[in-house]
C-alpha positions, 0 to 999 in steps of 0.5 A, a space after each residue: 172581834 174588834 170594837 167598831 169605829 162607829 157607835 151602834 144605835 141601841 134599839 128595842 128588840 121589838 123593832 127587829 121585826 121591822 128591819 131590812 137585812 142585806 144578803 152580804 156578810 158583815 165579816 170577811 175573816 174566817 177566824 172572825 166568822 168562827 168566833 161569832 159562831 162560838 159566841 152565839 153558841 155560848 149565848 144560846 146555852 146561857 140564855 136557855 140555862 141562866 136566862 142571861 142577856 147578851 149585847 148583840 151588835 149587828 148591821 141592817 140596811 140602815 146601819 149599825 144597831 145594838 140590842 140587849 136581849 136573850 138568845 133563845 136559839 139558833 139555826 145555821 142562818 139565824 138567831 132566835 130571840 123572844 117572841 120568834 124574832 130573828 136576826 140573820 147570823 151573817 149580819 151580826 158583828 159581835 155577841 158580848 156576854 
């Protein structure tokens, strides 16, 4: 995925529970969507085997955000962070390991 022109706001993962997420996907290109899925799968694997933290850039209703945390799991619609907090996959722009 391309670096974004707007710099994301770094937030604490505990704030995620308070955010509102629109229904639309932030990505439109099928290749970018497939890459995002691959990045999430790798981050889940590393999170569970090596407790590796990743940088997640995503967009809520207010704008671009970034957190650095471990992804513990994923479903077809969400990633699961520590303490059961979730981020909708369709709002994630990139996951950097």
